[in-house]
A tleap script that builds the chain and sets N, CA, C and O, in Angstrom:
source leaprc.protein.ff14SB
mol = sequence {
  NMET THR THR ALA GLY LEU GLU HIE ARG ASP
  ILE PRO GLY ASP LEU PHE PRO LEU GLN PRO
  VAL GLU PRO THR GLY ASP PHE PRO PRO VAL
  MET SER VAL VAL ARG ARG SER LEU GLY ARG
  TRP ASP ASN ARG THR ALA ALA ARG LEU ALA
  PHE ALA PRO PRO SER PRO ALA HIE ALA GLY
  SER ALA LYS GLU LEU ARG ALA ALA LEU GLY
  LEU PRO PRO ILE GLY SER ARG GLU ALA TYR
  ARG ARG ARG GLU ALA ALA CYS TRP PRO VAL
  LEU HIE GLY PHE SER PRO SER VAL LEU PRO
  ARG PRO ALA ASP TRP ARG ALA GLY LEU GLU
  VAL THR GLY TYR TRP GLY LEU CARG
}
set mol.1.N position { -1.918 8.578 17.520 }
set mol.1.CA position { -1.562 7.183 17.591 }
set mol.1.C position { -0.933 6.782 16.264 }
set mol.1.O position { -1.334 7.263 15.204 }
set mol.2.N position { 0.044 5.906 16.331 }
set mol.2.CA position { 0.728 5.435 15.124 }
set mol.2.C position { -0.103 4.384 14.395 }
set mol.2.O position { -1.041 3.814 14.954 }
set mol.3.N position { 0.258 4.142 13.139 }
set mol.3.CA position { -0.405 3.084 12.388 }
set mol.3.C position { -0.228 1.749 13.098 }
set mol.3.O position { -1.156 0.942 13.143 }
set mol.4.N position { 0.961 1.511 13.656 }
set mol.4.CA position { 1.203 0.264 14.392 }
set mol.4.C position { 0.275 0.163 15.598 }
set mol.4.O position { -0.253 -0.912 15.885 }
set mol.5.N position { 0.072 1.268 16.303 }
set mol.5.CA position { -0.828 1.264 17.453 }
set mol.5.C position { -2.256 0.954 17.053 }
set mol.5.O position { -2.954 0.208 17.740 }
set mol.6.N position { -2.692 1.529 15.937 }
set mol.6.CA position { -4.032 1.242 15.428 }
set mol.6.C position { -4.147 -0.221 15.019 }
set mol.6.O position { -5.116 -0.899 15.359 }
set mol.7.N position { -3.149 -0.696 14.287 }
set mol.7.CA position { -3.159 -2.082 13.818 }
set mol.7.C position { -3.172 -3.045 15.000 }
set mol.7.O position { -3.863 -4.063 14.967 }
set mol.8.N position { -2.411 -2.724 16.044 }
set mol.8.CA position { -2.362 -3.563 17.244 }
set mol.8.C position { -3.747 -3.696 17.882 }
set mol.8.O position { -4.071 -4.727 18.471 }
set mol.9.N position { -4.549 -2.655 17.759 }
set mol.9.CA position { -5.905 -2.661 18.334 }
set mol.9.C position { -6.974 -3.067 17.311 }
set mol.9.O position { -8.170 -2.920 17.563 }
set mol.10.N position { -6.529 -3.583 16.151 }
set mol.10.CA position { -7.435 -3.999 15.075 }
set mol.10.C position { -8.321 -2.859 14.588 }
set mol.10.O position { -9.486 -3.070 14.251 }
set mol.11.N position { -7.767 -1.653 14.553 }
set mol.11.CA position { -8.463 -0.484 14.026 }
set mol.11.C position { -7.792 -0.120 12.701 }
set mol.11.O position { -6.581 0.101 12.677 }
set mol.12.N position { -8.542 -0.053 11.600 }
set mol.12.CA position { -7.915 0.333 10.333 }
set mol.12.C position { -7.153 1.646 10.475 }
set mol.12.O position { -7.631 2.597 11.093 }
set mol.13.N position { -5.968 1.674 9.894 }
set mol.13.CA position { -5.064 2.801 10.095 }
set mol.13.C position { -5.083 3.837 9.001 }
set mol.13.O position { -5.998 3.906 8.181 }
set mol.14.N position { -4.064 4.622 9.018 }
set mol.14.CA position { -3.944 5.775 8.133 }
set mol.14.C position { -3.005 5.458 6.972 }
set mol.14.O position { -1.788 5.616 7.075 }
set mol.15.N position { -3.591 5.012 5.878 }
set mol.15.CA position { -2.816 4.724 4.683 }
set mol.15.C position { -3.265 5.704 3.603 }
set mol.15.O position { -4.377 5.610 3.085 }
set mol.16.N position { -2.373 6.654 3.269 }
set mol.16.CA position { -2.719 7.724 2.338 }
set mol.16.C position { -1.620 7.930 1.298 }
set mol.16.O position { -0.991 8.988 1.291 }
set mol.17.N position { -1.366 6.961 0.422 }
set mol.17.CA position { -0.319 7.157 -0.579 }
set mol.17.C position { -0.755 8.151 -1.658 }
set mol.17.O position { -1.943 8.303 -1.940 }
set mol.18.N position { 0.217 8.810 -2.245 }
set mol.18.CA position { -0.064 9.789 -3.293 }
set mol.18.C position { 0.090 9.198 -4.691 }
set mol.18.O position { 0.064 9.931 -5.680 }
set mol.19.N position { 0.248 7.897 -4.779 }
set mol.19.CA position { 0.331 7.187 -6.046 }
set mol.19.C position { -0.287 5.807 -5.849 }
set mol.19.O position { -0.449 5.369 -4.710 }
set mol.20.N position { -0.637 5.112 -6.933 }
set mol.20.CA position { -1.257 3.793 -6.786 }
set mol.20.C position { -0.228 2.750 -6.353 }
set mol.20.O position { 0.534 2.248 -7.179 }
set mol.21.N position { -0.206 2.430 -5.079 }
set mol.21.CA position { 0.788 1.491 -4.556 }
set mol.21.C position { 0.267 0.064 -4.432 }
set mol.21.O position { 1.062 -0.865 -4.288 }
set mol.22.N position { -1.033 -0.131 -4.484 }
set mol.22.CA position { -1.585 -1.476 -4.359 }
set mol.22.C position { -1.352 -2.246 -5.658 }
set mol.22.O position { -1.428 -1.671 -6.743 }
set mol.23.N position { -1.070 -3.538 -5.549 }
set mol.23.CA position { -0.862 -4.336 -6.770 }
set mol.23.C position { -2.086 -4.315 -7.677 }
set mol.23.O position { -3.225 -4.363 -7.213 }
set mol.24.N position { -1.829 -4.242 -8.961 }
set mol.24.CA position { -2.887 -4.278 -9.968 }
set mol.24.C position { -2.357 -4.924 -11.237 }
set mol.24.O position { -1.163 -4.855 -11.528 }
set mol.25.N position { -3.231 -5.537 -11.972 }
set mol.25.CA position { -2.856 -6.081 -13.264 }
set mol.25.C position { -2.979 -5.054 -14.372 }
set mol.25.O position { -2.531 -5.290 -15.494 }
set mol.26.N position { -3.589 -3.906 -14.063 }
set mol.26.CA position { -3.859 -2.902 -15.098 }
set mol.26.C position { -2.603 -2.204 -15.625 }
set mol.26.O position { -2.576 -1.782 -16.781 }
set mol.27.N position { -1.571 -2.077 -14.800 }
set mol.27.CA position { -0.325 -1.434 -15.217 }
set mol.27.C position { 0.797 -1.880 -14.300 }
set mol.27.O position { 0.535 -2.390 -13.211 }
set mol.28.N position { 2.070 -1.696 -14.725 }
set mol.28.CA position { 3.188 -2.097 -13.870 }
set mol.28.C position { 3.264 -1.189 -12.641 }
set mol.28.O position { 2.660 -0.117 -12.636 }
set mol.29.N position { 3.992 -1.597 -11.606 }
set mol.29.CA position { 4.083 -0.753 -10.413 }
set mol.29.C position { 4.665 0.617 -10.751 }
set mol.29.O position { 5.642 0.723 -11.492 }
set mol.30.N position { 4.053 1.660 -10.199 }
set mol.30.CA position { 4.496 3.012 -10.525 }
set mol.30.C position { 5.867 3.328 -9.942 }
set mol.30.O position { 6.534 4.250 -10.412 }
set mol.31.N position { 6.296 2.593 -8.941 }
set mol.31.CA position { 7.587 2.849 -8.309 }
set mol.31.C position { 8.719 2.059 -8.975 }
set mol.31.O position { 9.832 2.028 -8.449 }
set mol.32.N position { 8.458 1.423 -10.115 }
set mol.32.CA position { 9.492 0.644 -10.792 }
set mol.32.C position { 10.011 1.401 -12.006 }
set mol.32.O position { 9.459 2.428 -12.402 }
set mol.33.N position { 11.062 0.884 -12.573 }
set mol.33.CA position { 11.627 1.497 -13.784 }
set mol.33.C position { 10.923 0.997 -15.041 }
set mol.33.O position { 11.128 1.544 -16.125 }
set mol.34.N position { 10.103 -0.025 -14.906 }
set mol.34.CA position { 9.369 -0.590 -16.049 }
set mol.34.C position { 8.253 0.373 -16.443 }
set mol.34.O position { 7.469 0.789 -15.590 }
set mol.35.N position { 8.172 0.727 -17.711 }
set mol.35.CA position { 7.163 1.675 -18.168 }
set mol.35.C position { 6.139 1.044 -19.109 }
set mol.35.O position { 5.230 1.726 -19.581 }
set mol.36.N position { 6.279 -0.243 -19.383 }
set mol.36.CA position { 5.301 -0.911 -20.235 }
set mol.36.C position { 4.674 -2.037 -19.427 }
set mol.36.O position { 5.266 -2.540 -18.473 }
set mol.37.N position { 3.490 -2.417 -19.817 }
set mol.37.CA position { 2.793 -3.494 -19.124 }
set mol.37.C position { 3.549 -4.806 -19.292 }
set mol.37.O position { 4.072 -5.112 -20.363 }
set mol.38.N position { 3.591 -5.562 -18.218 }
set mol.38.CA position { 4.225 -6.878 -18.234 }
set mol.38.C position { 3.194 -7.989 -18.383 }
set mol.38.O position { 3.536 -9.172 -18.377 }
set mol.39.N position { 1.933 -7.602 -18.517 }
set mol.39.CA position { 0.841 -8.564 -18.490 }
set mol.39.C position { 0.216 -8.538 -17.096 }
set mol.39.O position { 0.879 -8.168 -16.128 }
set mol.40.N position { -1.026 -8.920 -16.990 }
set mol.40.CA position { -1.767 -8.785 -15.725 }
set mol.40.C position { -1.088 -9.486 -14.557 }
set mol.40.O position { -0.890 -8.879 -13.505 }
set mol.41.N position { -0.731 -10.744 -14.725 }
set mol.41.CA position { -0.146 -11.502 -13.627 }
set mol.41.C position { 1.200 -10.918 -13.220 }
set mol.41.O position { 1.467 -10.730 -12.033 }
set mol.42.N position { 2.050 -10.630 -14.207 }
set mol.42.CA position { 3.385 -10.097 -13.911 }
set mol.42.C position { 3.324 -8.687 -13.331 }
set mol.42.O position { 4.139 -8.345 -12.474 }
set mol.43.N position { 2.374 -7.859 -13.780 }
set mol.43.CA position { 2.229 -6.521 -13.176 }
set mol.43.C position { 1.942 -6.644 -11.683 }
set mol.43.O position { 2.558 -5.952 -10.873 }
set mol.44.N position { 1.011 -7.519 -11.317 }
set mol.44.CA position { 0.653 -7.712 -9.899 }
set mol.44.C position { 1.833 -8.276 -9.107 }
set mol.44.O position { 2.111 -7.825 -7.996 }
set mol.45.N position { 2.520 -9.256 -9.678 }
set mol.45.CA position { 3.661 -9.860 -8.996 }
set mol.45.C position { 4.781 -8.848 -8.800 }
set mol.45.O position { 5.375 -8.784 -7.723 }
set mol.46.N position { 5.073 -8.066 -9.816 }
set mol.46.CA position { 6.128 -7.054 -9.713 }
set mol.46.C position { 5.788 -6.027 -8.636 }
set mol.46.O position { 6.673 -5.583 -7.905 }
set mol.47.N position { 4.517 -5.647 -8.533 }
set mol.47.CA position { 4.114 -4.686 -7.511 }
set mol.47.C position { 4.286 -5.275 -6.121 }
set mol.47.O position { 4.757 -4.588 -5.215 }
set mol.48.N position { 3.914 -6.525 -5.939 }
set mol.48.CA position { 4.083 -7.172 -4.624 }
set mol.48.C position { 5.557 -7.233 -4.242 }
set mol.48.O position { 5.910 -6.984 -3.089 }
set mol.49.N position { 6.415 -7.560 -5.198 }
set mol.49.CA position { 7.848 -7.643 -4.925 }
set mol.49.C position { 8.454 -6.268 -4.667 }
set mol.49.O position { 9.346 -6.127 -3.831 }
set mol.50.N position { 7.973 -5.258 -5.381 }
set mol.50.CA position { 8.515 -3.909 -5.221 }
set mol.50.C position { 8.267 -3.350 -3.832 }
set mol.50.O position { 9.080 -2.583 -3.315 }
set mol.51.N position { 7.146 -3.729 -3.220 }
set mol.51.CA position { 6.811 -3.173 -1.924 }
set mol.51.C position { 7.062 -4.130 -0.768 }
set mol.51.O position { 6.709 -3.827 0.372 }
set mol.52.N position { 7.668 -5.283 -1.045 }
set mol.52.CA position { 7.935 -6.254 0.024 }
set mol.52.C position { 9.017 -5.782 0.987 }
set mol.52.O position { 8.824 -5.893 2.198 }
set mol.53.N position { 10.157 -5.254 0.505 }
set mol.53.CA position { 11.179 -4.850 1.469 }
set mol.53.C position { 10.753 -3.590 2.216 }
set mol.53.O position { 10.189 -2.675 1.616 }
set mol.54.N position { 11.017 -3.537 3.514 }
set mol.54.CA position { 10.685 -2.320 4.245 }
set mol.54.C position { 11.561 -1.162 3.802 }
set mol.54.O position { 12.716 -1.352 3.420 }
set mol.55.N position { 11.006 0.028 3.856 }
set mol.55.CA position { 11.771 1.217 3.479 }
set mol.55.C position { 12.764 1.557 4.586 }
set mol.55.O position { 12.593 1.115 5.722 }
set mol.56.N position { 13.799 2.336 4.272 }
set mol.56.CA position { 14.758 2.743 5.303 }
set mol.56.C position { 14.084 3.479 6.463 }
set mol.56.O position { 14.568 3.435 7.594 }
set mol.57.N position { 12.969 4.154 6.184 }
set mol.57.CA position { 12.265 4.880 7.238 }
set mol.57.C position { 11.719 3.940 8.307 }
set mol.57.O position { 11.492 4.352 9.444 }
set mol.58.N position { 11.510 2.676 7.940 }
set mol.58.CA position { 10.954 1.704 8.885 }
set mol.58.C position { 12.010 0.778 9.462 }
set mol.58.O position { 11.677 -0.203 10.127 }
set mol.59.N position { 13.271 1.075 9.218 }
set mol.59.CA position { 14.333 0.176 9.648 }
set mol.59.C position { 14.656 0.296 11.133 }
set mol.59.O position { 15.227 -0.633 11.704 }
set mol.60.N position { 14.317 1.380 11.760 }
set mol.60.CA position { 14.709 1.600 13.142 }
set mol.60.C position { 13.593 1.461 14.142 }
set mol.60.O position { 13.160 0.355 14.465 }
set mol.61.N position { 13.125 2.613 14.637 }
set mol.61.CA position { 12.161 2.618 15.740 }
set mol.61.C position { 10.829 1.967 15.367 }
set mol.61.O position { 10.212 1.318 16.212 }
set mol.62.N position { 10.374 2.123 14.133 }
set mol.62.CA position { 9.104 1.500 13.736 }
set mol.62.C position { 9.224 -0.019 13.799 }
set mol.62.O position { 8.287 -0.703 14.211 }
set mol.63.N position { 10.362 -0.536 13.396 }
set mol.63.CA position { 10.588 -1.980 13.446 }
set mol.63.C position { 10.531 -2.463 14.898 }
set mol.63.O position { 9.916 -3.486 15.195 }
set mol.64.N position { 11.170 -1.725 15.785 }
set mol.64.CA position { 11.178 -2.089 17.208 }
set mol.64.C position { 9.774 -2.001 17.809 }
set mol.64.O position { 9.374 -2.876 18.577 }
set mol.65.N position { 9.029 -0.955 17.467 }
set mol.65.CA position { 7.671 -0.795 17.987 }
set mol.65.C position { 6.781 -1.935 17.516 }
set mol.65.O position { 6.034 -2.508 18.310 }
set mol.66.N position { 6.853 -2.266 16.236 }
set mol.66.CA position { 6.014 -3.347 15.709 }
set mol.66.C position { 6.358 -4.673 16.388 }
set mol.66.O position { 5.462 -5.460 16.691 }
set mol.67.N position { 7.637 -4.928 16.627 }
set mol.67.CA position { 8.040 -6.160 17.311 }
set mol.67.C position { 7.507 -6.174 18.745 }
set mol.67.O position { 7.032 -7.204 19.222 }
set mol.68.N position { 7.586 -5.039 19.424 }
set mol.68.CA position { 7.095 -4.957 20.803 }
set mol.68.C position { 5.586 -5.188 20.874 }
set mol.68.O position { 5.084 -5.719 21.865 }
set mol.69.N position { 4.869 -4.795 19.836 }
set mol.69.CA position { 3.415 -4.979 19.799 }
set mol.69.C position { 3.009 -6.341 19.236 }
set mol.69.O position { 1.821 -6.653 19.150 }
set mol.70.N position { 3.997 -7.147 18.854 }
set mol.70.CA position { 3.699 -8.463 18.305 }
set mol.70.C position { 3.188 -8.415 16.881 }
set mol.70.O position { 2.478 -9.323 16.448 }
set mol.71.N position { 3.538 -7.368 16.144 }
set mol.71.CA position { 3.087 -7.208 14.762 }
set mol.71.C position { 4.182 -7.637 13.797 }
set mol.71.O position { 5.365 -7.538 14.123 }
set mol.72.N position { 3.805 -8.113 12.612 }
set mol.72.CA position { 4.820 -8.477 11.623 }
set mol.72.C position { 5.513 -7.222 11.100 }
set mol.72.O position { 4.952 -6.128 11.161 }
set mol.73.N position { 6.732 -7.381 10.586 }
set mol.73.CA position { 7.445 -6.223 10.041 }
set mol.73.C position { 6.650 -5.537 8.938 }
set mol.73.O position { 5.978 -6.199 8.148 }
set mol.74.N position { 6.725 -4.219 8.887 }
set mol.74.CA position { 6.055 -3.466 7.825 }
set mol.74.C position { 6.660 -3.915 6.491 }
set mol.74.O position { 7.868 -4.135 6.400 }
set mol.75.N position { 5.845 -4.049 5.485 }
set mol.75.CA position { 6.335 -4.478 4.185 }
set mol.75.C position { 6.382 -5.986 4.024 }
set mol.75.O position { 6.640 -6.484 2.928 }
set mol.76.N position { 6.136 -6.721 5.107 }
set mol.76.CA position { 6.166 -8.180 5.001 }
set mol.76.C position { 4.873 -8.680 4.371 }
set mol.76.O position { 3.860 -7.982 4.376 }
set mol.77.N position { 4.914 -9.884 3.832 }
set mol.77.CA position { 3.707 -10.467 3.249 }
set mol.77.C position { 2.624 -10.622 4.313 }
set mol.77.O position { 1.443 -10.406 4.044 }
set mol.78.N position { 3.034 -10.995 5.517 }
set mol.78.CA position { 2.056 -11.170 6.591 }
set mol.78.C position { 1.359 -9.850 6.919 }
set mol.78.O position { 0.144 -9.825 7.110 }
set mol.79.N position { 2.117 -8.755 6.986 }
set mol.79.CA position { 1.511 -7.445 7.271 }
set mol.79.C position { 0.531 -7.066 6.160 }
set mol.79.O position { -0.561 -6.569 6.437 }
set mol.80.N position { 0.920 -7.300 4.903 }
set mol.80.CA position { 0.041 -7.003 3.772 }
set mol.80.C position { -1.233 -7.842 3.843 }
set mol.80.O position { -2.333 -7.322 3.658 }
set mol.81.N position { -1.084 -9.135 4.109 }
set mol.81.CA position { -2.253 -10.025 4.197 }
set mol.81.C position { -3.195 -9.608 5.319 }
set mol.81.O position { -4.413 -9.674 5.159 }
set mol.82.N position { -2.648 -9.182 6.444 }
set mol.82.CA position { -3.486 -8.741 7.568 }
set mol.82.C position { -4.308 -7.515 7.176 }
set mol.82.O position { -5.502 -7.440 7.467 }
set mol.83.N position { -3.655 -6.547 6.508 }
set mol.83.CA position { -4.374 -5.340 6.073 }
set mol.83.C position { -5.458 -5.696 5.059 }
set mol.83.O position { -6.572 -5.177 5.121 }
set mol.84.N position { -5.117 -6.590 4.119 }
set mol.84.CA position { -6.096 -6.982 3.105 }
set mol.84.C position { -7.266 -7.742 3.726 }
set mol.84.O position { -8.418 -7.488 3.376 }
set mol.85.N position { -6.987 -8.666 4.637 }
set mol.85.CA position { -8.050 -9.448 5.277 }
set mol.85.C position { -8.988 -8.549 6.077 }
set mol.85.O position { -10.187 -8.816 6.164 }
set mol.86.N position { -8.442 -7.486 6.660 }
set mol.86.CA position { -9.255 -6.552 7.433 }
set mol.86.C position { -9.911 -5.501 6.542 }
set mol.86.O position { -10.674 -4.664 7.026 }
set mol.87.N position { -9.614 -5.541 5.231 }
set mol.87.CA position { -10.142 -4.558 4.263 }
set mol.87.C position { -9.877 -3.123 4.710 }
set mol.87.O position { -10.767 -2.272 4.676 }
set mol.88.N position { -8.644 -2.872 5.126 }
set mol.88.CA position { -8.284 -1.519 5.528 }
set mol.88.C position { -8.574 -0.545 4.398 }
set mol.88.O position { -8.262 -0.833 3.243 }
set mol.89.N position { -9.161 0.593 4.708 }
set mol.89.CA position { -9.338 1.603 3.660 }
set mol.89.C position { -7.993 2.242 3.317 }
set mol.89.O position { -7.174 2.507 4.197 }
set mol.90.N position { -7.789 2.478 2.049 }
set mol.90.CA position { -6.590 3.161 1.575 }
set mol.90.C position { -7.062 4.264 0.641 }
set mol.90.O position { -7.706 3.989 -0.371 }
set mol.91.N position { -6.744 5.509 0.975 }
set mol.91.CA position { -7.144 6.661 0.172 }
set mol.91.C position { -5.946 7.132 -0.643 }
set mol.91.O position { -4.979 7.658 -0.092 }
set mol.92.N position { -6.016 6.941 -1.953 }
set mol.92.CA position { -4.917 7.305 -2.850 }
set mol.92.C position { -5.125 8.726 -3.357 }
set mol.92.O position { -6.153 9.027 -3.964 }
set mol.93.N position { -4.160 9.591 -3.112 }
set mol.93.CA position { -4.259 10.994 -3.489 }
set mol.93.C position { -3.719 11.289 -4.870 }
set mol.93.O position { -2.740 12.021 -5.020 }
set mol.94.N position { -4.347 10.727 -5.870 }
set mol.94.CA position { -4.025 11.081 -7.259 }
set mol.94.C position { -5.334 11.192 -8.016 }
set mol.94.O position { -6.372 10.715 -7.556 }
set mol.95.N position { -5.282 11.817 -9.167 }
set mol.95.CA position { -6.496 12.089 -9.914 }
set mol.95.C position { -6.907 10.923 -10.805 }
set mol.95.O position { -6.077 10.383 -11.537 }
set mol.96.N position { -8.177 10.529 -10.752 }
set mol.96.CA position { -8.651 9.496 -11.667 }
set mol.96.C position { -8.686 9.993 -13.117 }
set mol.96.O position { -8.815 9.189 -14.040 }
set mol.97.N position { -8.572 11.300 -13.321 }
set mol.97.CA position { -8.483 11.833 -14.687 }
set mol.97.C position { -7.108 11.550 -15.286 }
set mol.97.O position { -6.968 11.430 -16.504 }
set mol.98.N position { -6.097 11.445 -14.429 }
set mol.98.CA position { -4.741 11.154 -14.881 }
set mol.98.C position { -4.531 9.648 -14.994 }
set mol.98.O position { -3.960 9.161 -15.970 }
set mol.99.N position { -4.999 8.920 -13.986 }
set mol.99.CA position { -4.865 7.474 -13.967 }
set mol.99.C position { -6.130 6.887 -13.344 }
set mol.99.O position { -6.361 7.061 -12.148 }
set mol.100.N position { -6.943 6.203 -14.125 }
set mol.100.CA position { -8.194 5.654 -13.582 }
set mol.100.C position { -7.933 4.626 -12.485 }
set mol.100.O position { -6.874 4.000 -12.433 }
set mol.101.N position { -8.924 4.469 -11.612 }
set mol.101.CA position { -8.853 3.457 -10.557 }
set mol.101.C position { -8.753 2.085 -11.217 }
set mol.101.O position { -9.567 1.766 -12.084 }
set mol.102.N position { -7.773 1.262 -10.827 }
set mol.102.CA position { -7.655 -0.070 -11.424 }
set mol.102.C position { -8.914 -0.906 -11.207 }
set mol.102.O position { -9.506 -0.891 -10.128 }
set mol.103.N position { -9.301 -1.617 -12.225 }
set mol.103.CA position { -10.530 -2.414 -12.190 }
set mol.103.C position { -10.445 -3.576 -11.208 }
set mol.103.O position { -11.471 -4.049 -10.720 }
set mol.104.N position { -9.230 -4.040 -10.913 }
set mol.104.CA position { -9.089 -5.213 -10.046 }
set mol.104.C position { -8.813 -4.864 -8.580 }
set mol.104.O position { -8.497 -5.751 -7.787 }
set mol.105.N position { -8.927 -3.607 -8.220 }
set mol.105.CA position { -8.748 -3.241 -6.807 }
set mol.105.C position { -9.992 -3.626 -6.018 }
set mol.105.O position { -11.112 -3.534 -6.520 }
set mol.106.N position { -9.787 -4.055 -4.789 }
set mol.106.CA position { -10.896 -4.408 -3.903 }
set mol.106.C position { -11.604 -3.133 -3.440 }
set mol.106.O position { -11.091 -2.024 -3.592 }
set mol.107.N position { -12.794 -3.324 -2.871 }
set mol.107.CA position { -13.515 -2.200 -2.264 }
set mol.107.C position { -12.661 -1.649 -1.122 }
set mol.107.O position { -11.994 -2.408 -0.418 }
set mol.108.N position { -12.684 -0.357 -0.947 }
set mol.108.CA position { -11.905 0.275 0.113 }
set mol.108.C position { -10.600 0.869 -0.376 }
set mol.108.O position { -9.984 1.664 0.334 }
set mol.109.N position { -10.163 0.502 -1.573 }
set mol.109.CA position { -8.994 1.129 -2.192 }
set mol.109.C position { -9.548 2.233 -3.085 }
set mol.109.O position { -10.028 1.972 -4.188 }
set mol.110.N position { -9.477 3.453 -2.599 }
set mol.110.CA position { -10.155 4.568 -3.270 }
set mol.110.C position { -9.173 5.544 -3.895 }
set mol.110.O position { -8.073 5.752 -3.384 }
set mol.111.N position { -9.581 6.134 -4.998 }
set mol.111.CA position { -8.845 7.216 -5.646 }
set mol.111.C position { -9.620 8.486 -5.335 }
set mol.111.O position { -10.764 8.640 -5.763 }
set mol.112.N position { -9.001 9.393 -4.592 }
set mol.112.CA position { -9.716 10.556 -4.067 }
set mol.112.C position { -9.447 11.849 -4.815 }
set mol.112.O position { -10.137 12.843 -4.584 }
set mol.113.N position { -8.465 11.863 -5.704 }
set mol.113.CA position { -8.042 13.111 -6.321 }
set mol.113.C position { -6.862 13.678 -5.549 }
set mol.113.O position { -6.505 13.186 -4.478 }
set mol.114.N position { -6.267 14.713 -6.109 }
set mol.114.CA position { -5.086 15.317 -5.485 }
set mol.114.C position { -5.452 16.067 -4.218 }
set mol.114.O position { -6.546 16.618 -4.098 }
set mol.115.N position { -4.526 16.080 -3.280 }
set mol.115.CA position { -4.686 16.852 -2.050 }
set mol.115.C position { -3.648 17.954 -2.073 }
set mol.115.O position { -2.617 17.837 -2.735 }
set mol.116.N position { -3.916 18.990 -1.370 }
set mol.116.CA position { -2.916 20.050 -1.257 }
set mol.116.C position { -3.444 21.217 -0.476 }
set mol.116.O position { -4.650 21.379 -0.285 }
set mol.117.N position { -2.519 22.022 -0.030 }
set mol.117.CA position { -2.905 23.232 0.682 }
set mol.117.C position { -3.277 24.287 -0.339 }
set mol.117.O position { -2.646 24.407 -1.389 }
set mol.118.N position { -4.281 25.028 -0.028 }
set mol.118.CA position { -4.706 26.094 -0.944 }
set mol.118.C position { -4.405 27.432 -0.353 }
set mol.118.O position { -4.687 28.458 -0.971 }
savepdb mol mol.pdb
quit
């Protein structure tokens, strides 16, 4: 089942990023060109803005599926708020030895360490 299908049924989905994608005041968004802290408020705001537009991967069939299921577009503020309100678990696949878990992350945003095939 797709993440959209799970979300449509109010079942927390499969969110497994390999970098810290959730907004935090502890550091600037990892997907930006900024390499220094902008301050707590600006770090969080920059992260929200960086992930607001949907990726090209979601521009086609995923967009159509979400619309058919009555779900907001992926990457929209409404979609983010729905996931946050439901406290969806998010398992981040990076090492806390390299980058500690941000202090301002809610419960359910976990740093699990690196994943890989052995």
